[in-house]
DRENPAVO-616117 format. One line per field, with one value per residue (C-alpha): residue in three letters; chain; residue number from 1; x negated, y, z negated. Coordinates in Angstrom, 3 decimals. Each point is the difference from the previous one (the first is absolute). Layout:
REM DRENPAVO-616117
bagu	ALA/... $
pafi	A/... $
koldren	NUM/... $
xx	X/... $
yy	Y/... $
zz	Z/... $
END
This chain:
REM DRENPAVO-616117
bagu	MET/THR/PRO/HIS/ILE/GLY/GLN/ARG/ILE/ALA/ALA/GLN/TYR/ASP/SER/LEU/SER/ALA/GLN/GLU/GLN/ARG/VAL/ALA/SER/PHE/ILE/LEU/ASP/HIS/PHE/GLU/ASP/PHE/ALA/VAL/TYR/SER/ALA/ALA/ASP/LEU/ALA/ARG/LEU/THR/GLY/VAL/SER/LYS/SER/THR/VAL/SER/ARG/LEU/PHE/LYS/ARG/LEU/GLY/PHE/ALA/HIS/TYR/ARG/ASP/VAL/LYS/ASP/HIS/ALA/ARG/GLN/LEU/ARG/ASN/LEU/GLY/VAL/PRO/MET/VAL/THR/ASP/ALA/ASN/ALA/MET/GLN/GLY/GLU/ALA/GLY/ALA/PRO/PHE/GLN/ARG/HIS/HIS/GLN/ARG/GLU/GLN/GLU/ASN/LEU/GLN/ARG/LEU/LEU/GLY/SER/LEU/SER/ALA/ASP/SER/PHE/ALA/ARG/LEU/VAL/GLU/ARG/LEU/ALA/GLU/ALA/ARG/SER/ILE/VAL/VAL/VAL/GLY/PHE/ARG/ASN/SER/PHE/PRO/LEU/ALA/LEU/HIS/CYS/ARG/GLN/GLN/LEU/ILE/GLN/ALA/ARG/GLY/GLY/VAL/ARG/LEU/ALA/PRO/GLN/PRO/ASN/GLN/SER/MET/ALA/GLU/GLU/LEU/ILE/GLY/LEU/GLU/ALA/ASP/ASP/ALA/VAL/ILE/LEU/PHE/GLY/PHE/ARG/ARG/ARG/PRO/THR/PRO/PHE/ALA/HIS/LEU/VAL/SER/GLU/LEU/GLU/ARG/SER/PRO/ALA/SER/THR/VAL/LEU/ILE/GLY/ASP/PRO/THR/ALA/VAL/GLY/PHE/ALA/GLU/GLN/VAL/ASP/TRP/TYR/LEU/GLU/ALA/PRO/LEU/GLU/SER/ILE/SER/ALA/PHE/ASP/SER/TYR/ALA/SER/ALA/MET/SER/LEU/ILE/CYS/LEU/LEU/ALA/ASN/GLY/VAL/LEU/HIS/HIS/ASN/LEU/ALA/GLN/GLY/ARG/LYS/ARG/ILE/ALA/ALA/ILE/SER/ASP/LEU/TYR/ASP/ASP/LEU/GLY/GLU/LEU/SER/THR/SER/VAL/MET $
pafi	A/A/A/A/A/A/A/A/A/A/A/A/A/A/A/A/A/A/A/A/A/A/A/A/A/A/A/A/A/A/A/A/A/A/A/A/A/A/A/A/A/A/A/A/A/A/A/A/A/A/A/A/A/A/A/A/A/A/A/A/A/A/A/A/A/A/A/A/A/A/A/A/A/A/A/A/A/A/A/A/A/A/A/A/A/A/A/A/A/A/A/A/A/A/A/A/A/A/A/A/A/A/A/A/A/A/A/A/A/A/A/A/A/A/A/A/A/A/A/A/A/A/A/A/A/A/A/A/A/A/A/A/A/A/A/A/A/A/A/A/A/A/A/A/A/A/A/A/A/A/A/A/A/A/A/A/A/A/A/A/A/A/A/A/A/A/A/A/A/A/A/A/A/A/A/A/A/A/A/A/A/A/A/A/A/A/A/A/A/A/A/A/A/A/A/A/A/A/A/A/A/A/A/A/A/A/A/A/A/A/A/A/A/A/A/A/A/A/A/A/A/A/A/A/A/A/A/A/A/A/A/A/A/A/A/A/A/A/A/A/A/A/A/A/A/A/A/A/A/A/A/A/A/A/A/A/A/A/A/A/A/A/A/A/A/A/A/A/A/A/A/A/A/A/A/A/A/A/A/A/A/A/A/A $
koldren	1/2/3/4/5/6/7/8/9/10/11/12/13/14/15/16/17/18/19/20/21/22/23/24/25/26/27/28/29/30/31/32/33/34/35/36/37/38/39/40/41/42/43/44/45/46/47/48/49/50/51/52/53/54/55/56/57/58/59/60/61/62/63/64/65/66/67/68/69/70/71/72/73/74/75/76/77/78/79/80/81/82/83/84/85/86/87/88/89/90/91/92/93/94/95/96/97/98/99/100/101/102/103/104/105/106/107/108/109/110/111/112/113/114/115/116/117/118/119/120/121/122/123/124/125/126/127/128/129/130/131/132/133/134/135/136/137/138/139/140/141/142/143/144/145/146/147/148/149/150/151/152/153/154/155/156/157/158/159/160/161/162/163/164/165/166/167/168/169/170/171/172/173/174/175/176/177/178/179/180/181/182/183/184/185/186/187/188/189/190/191/192/193/194/195/196/197/198/199/200/201/202/203/204/205/206/207/208/209/210/211/212/213/214/215/216/217/218/219/220/221/222/223/224/225/226/227/228/229/230/231/232/233/234/235/236/237/238/239/240/241/242/243/244/245/246/247/248/249/250/251/252/253/254/255/256/257/258/259/260/261/262/263/264/265/266/267/268/269/270/271/272/273/274/275/276/277/278/279/280/281/282/283/284 $
xx	-169.907/-3.271/-2.413/-1.531/-3.849/0.143/2.094/-2.391/-3.247/1.804/1.211/-3.729/-2.628/-1.573/-0.896/-2.017/-3.311/-1.817/-0.270/3.394/1.165/-1.877/2.034/3.321/-0.336/-0.588/3.113/2.257/-2.001/0.682/3.619/1.391/-2.440/-1.839/1.801/-2.194/-2.832/-2.541/-1.188/-3.181/0.626/0.820/-2.784/-2.245/2.260/-0.252/-3.343/0.362/-0.357/2.490/0.199/0.700/3.520/0.750/0.090/2.048/2.906/-0.207/0.301/3.540/1.153/-1.281/-1.799/-1.123/-0.168/2.536/2.591/-0.974/0.824/3.263/0.871/-0.844/2.374/2.558/-0.087/0.607/2.937/1.249/-0.126/-3.374/-1.767/-3.548/-1.637/-1.188/-0.903/-3.278/0.301/3.235/-0.280/-3.139/-0.473/-0.221/1.754/3.909/-0.836/2.012/2.430/0.387/-0.369/2.811/2.285/-0.143/0.486/3.181/1.104/-0.146/1.744/3.180/-0.547/0.350/2.701/3.074/-1.534/1.484/2.980/3.735/1.967/2.880/-0.524/-1.478/3.383/1.693/-2.206/0.527/4.188/-0.736/-1.813/2.347/3.328/-1.225/1.597/-3.031/-3.358/-3.141/-3.141/-3.197/-3.273/-3.327/-3.166/-1.101/3.207/1.803/-0.978/1.258/3.737/-0.529/-0.024/2.363/2.501/-0.850/0.504/3.573/1.589/0.023/1.557/2.770/0.936/-0.256/-3.931/-1.473/-4.008/-1.118/-0.745/-0.489/-3.139/-0.345/3.104/0.552/1.930/3.323/1.682/-0.254/0.897/3.084/3.283/-1.581/3.179/-0.599/0.252/-3.039/-3.064/-3.572/-3.103/-2.837/-3.616/-2.691/-3.281/-2.929/-1.448/3.456/0.937/0.594/3.310/0.856/0.741/2.429/1.740/0.159/1.842/2.461/0.627/0.547/2.757/1.189/3.753/-1.781/-2.280/-3.898/-2.496/-3.935/-2.422/-3.864/-2.925/-0.632/-0.812/3.817/0.646/0.843/2.816/1.993/2.364/1.232/1.209/2.213/-2.616/-3.664/-2.205/-3.477/-2.098/-4.023/-2.137/-3.633/-2.025/-3.855/-1.084/1.022/2.991/3.318/2.030/3.525/0.400/2.310/1.550/1.194/0.723/2.801/1.414/0.701/1.268/2.241/1.496/0.318/1.727/2.678/0.387/0.421/2.754/2.491/-1.859/2.780/0.093/-3.294/-0.427/2.711/-1.842/-3.139/1.828/1.272/-3.187/-1.379/1.919/-0.240/-3.440/0.523/2.593/-2.384/-3.019/-2.273/-1.737/-2.026/1.417/-3.771/-1.840/-3.385 $
yy	188.439/-1.908/-0.978/3.444/-0.076/-1.512/-3.131/-0.823/0.147/-2.253/-2.682/0.163/0.635/-3.393/-0.085/3.423/1.046/0.593/3.239/0.289/-1.509/3.617/1.939/-1.865/0.211/4.007/0.059/-1.766/1.396/3.500/-0.621/3.094/2.557/-2.564/2.800/2.985/-2.447/0.162/-3.120/1.326/0.898/-3.418/-1.349/2.061/-0.179/-4.335/0.123/-1.791/1.070/2.216/-3.229/-2.411/2.923/-0.152/-4.019/-0.211/2.312/-1.915/-2.748/0.996/0.989/3.662/0.736/2.890/1.962/2.704/-2.684/-1.082/4.433/-0.434/-3.335/1.587/2.806/-2.106/-1.607/3.713/0.068/-2.808/1.170/-2.341/2.442/0.908/3.281/0.934/3.542/-0.548/3.836/0.284/-0.021/2.558/3.556/2.682/0.567/-0.615/-0.988/-2.730/1.469/2.060/-2.560/-2.015/3.138/0.705/-3.984/0.211/3.467/-1.796/-3.346/2.313/2.305/-3.129/-1.615/2.800/1.409/-3.678/0.368/1.211/2.752/-1.873/-3.492/0.436/1.548/-2.787/-2.351/1.922/-0.214/-4.218/-0.029/2.266/-1.989/-3.627/-2.419/-1.236/0.328/-3.011/1.358/-2.823/0.044/-2.072/-0.058/3.727/0.990/-1.055/2.497/2.522/-1.715/-0.398/3.778/0.684/-1.859/1.739/2.861/-0.503/-1.934/3.574/1.188/-2.794/-3.349/-3.076/-0.032/-3.215/-0.503/-3.659/-2.510/-0.722/-1.136/-3.341/-0.548/-0.179/3.083/-2.500/0.574/3.630/0.041/-2.148/1.947/3.508/1.512/3.259/2.855/-1.054/0.833/-1.667/1.834/-1.965/0.889/-0.870/0.580/-1.216/-3.234/-1.530/-3.692/-2.184/-0.314/3.616/-0.246/-2.769/2.476/3.160/-2.979/-0.934/3.401/1.673/-2.926/0.772/2.661/2.396/3.212/-0.531/2.202/-0.829/2.124/-0.893/1.318/0.028/-3.582/-0.651/2.003/-3.631/-0.626/3.360/-0.923/-2.894/3.162/2.572/2.629/-0.386/1.927/0.148/0.867/0.596/-1.755/1.645/0.745/1.178/-3.722/-3.462/0.309/0.905/2.694/-0.534/4.031/0.763/-2.730/1.065/3.715/-1.817/-2.101/2.974/1.880/-2.730/-0.010/3.488/-0.334/-2.066/1.565/3.374/-1.809/-0.787/2.540/0.255/-3.698/-0.596/2.447/-1.423/-3.484/1.526/0.984/-3.112/-2.000/2.483/0.138/-3.970/0.500/1.327/-1.885/-3.205/1.958/-1.220/3.306/2.055/4.153/0.637/2.510/-1.441 $
zz	80.229/0.648/-2.909/-1.169/-0.246/-3.667/0.857/2.928/-2.226/-2.071/2.457/1.278/-2.614/-0.838/4.043/-0.172/0.037/-3.789/1.986/1.298/-3.340/-2.112/2.501/-0.562/-3.562/0.060/1.856/-1.654/-3.128/0.942/1.986/-1.098/1.830/2.281/2.508/-1.078/1.306/2.958/1.627/-0.973/-3.852/0.074/1.267/-2.254/-3.228/0.724/0.911/3.518/3.470/1.781/2.988/-3.220/-0.740/3.575/0.391/-3.782/1.990/3.460/-2.098/-1.781/3.193/0.297/3.299/-1.304/-3.106/1.060/-0.189/-3.341/-0.811/1.571/-1.834/-2.879/1.031/0.497/-3.004/-2.006/2.315/-1.377/-2.847/-1.192/-2.334/1.990/-1.148/3.287/-0.818/-2.660/-0.749/-0.700/-3.743/0.195/0.105/-1.954/-3.110/0.976/3.633/-0.107/-1.832/3.164/2.420/-2.480/0.303/3.646/1.654/-2.927/1.865/3.438/-1.062/-1.248/2.843/2.014/-1.664/0.192/3.536/1.060/-1.829/1.715/-2.181/2.016/-0.466/-4.027/-0.493/1.365/-2.277/-3.282/0.918/0.960/-3.658/-1.823/1.182/0.693/-2.241/-1.509/0.966/-0.169/-0.338/1.270/-0.330/-0.131/-0.868/0.281/0.976/-3.416/-2.488/2.921/-0.201/-3.302/-0.285/2.922/-2.352/-2.820/1.387/1.620/-2.531/-2.072/2.540/0.610/-0.683/1.844/0.890/-0.284/0.167/2.028/-0.495/-3.117/-1.386/0.792/2.070/3.673/2.651/1.074/-2.956/0.423/3.127/-0.031/-0.191/1.689/1.582/2.582/-3.156/-0.992/0.383/-0.248/-0.467/0.475/-0.500/2.365/-0.340/1.211/-0.807/0.365/-1.437/3.389/-0.508/-0.109/4.170/-0.980/-2.509/2.065/2.951/-2.850/-0.721/3.631/0.162/-3.215/0.126/-2.365/0.798/-0.341/-0.646/0.182/-1.341/0.546/1.566/3.650/0.358/-0.664/2.885/2.209/-2.234/0.477/2.708/-2.128/-2.455/-0.501/-1.390/-0.472/-1.710/0.201/-2.963/1.113/-2.724/0.980/-2.290/-0.396/-0.740/-0.672/-1.661/1.282/-1.160/-0.335/-1.531/3.357/-0.547/-3.406/1.449/2.058/-2.550/-1.827/2.933/0.287/-3.398/-0.231/3.175/-1.528/-3.001/1.591/2.526/-3.078/-2.287/-2.677/-0.259/-0.237/-2.812/-1.646/0.344/-0.957/-3.168/-0.798/0.032/-2.058/-2.798/0.356/-0.370/-3.597/-0.792/0.797/-1.579/3.132/0.608/-2.150/-0.987/-1.183/2.054/-1.437 $
END
């Protein structure tokens, strides 16, 4: 991706005029929501002329202000927290809740609508019968990978999280066999080595499941299963509710694939909790 507007400002700030610096500073101070302002708003709020605003954006590489708006939307699609609707959290009491609820429902409907029942059943069977499962997640995907591992390990053994803190991936990928499976979470703002990891997993004999947002679709042909969970929210920060719902669906599927064995494992884990005194039994 080409440098975003904040990076462009930082690179040219010292060469800007005093008035241009005033606008540039305002953008940097309001970077999370500058996309909601019009060119006239920026001129009024910074006390400069509209021509100064236009001149600044041209110096930053934007031919028109609509190009700046498009740039802001691209940043949001890549996961940069950007407010594109200044009124998203405004309105009558409960209005933000209603908008949030509607968006969450839309995300979940898109997720479930994209799933094939037959393909999902084959995936559940593969995860249930795999010799071992490696669950991988970086950055924002790490909490999802951690939760996925924690759910699956209650239903079956041989599930591990990779990489371990401050460790590398190579040790985790060596020795994977055709009866192993890898669940890779690849939500947006992925680290640069992510593409190399996907390529390596493509060459691996193990089955690979990729769970990501729509920006990960370019990797779909390199994996055995690609599951897409939308992240859109009513404002700057992504919502991972649909991804967590998908994890629940997968874990329940694995559990019910061999329910008797799963129940036995859950009971044994609960007994060990008691023996180790790890969990409180108090309801208060």
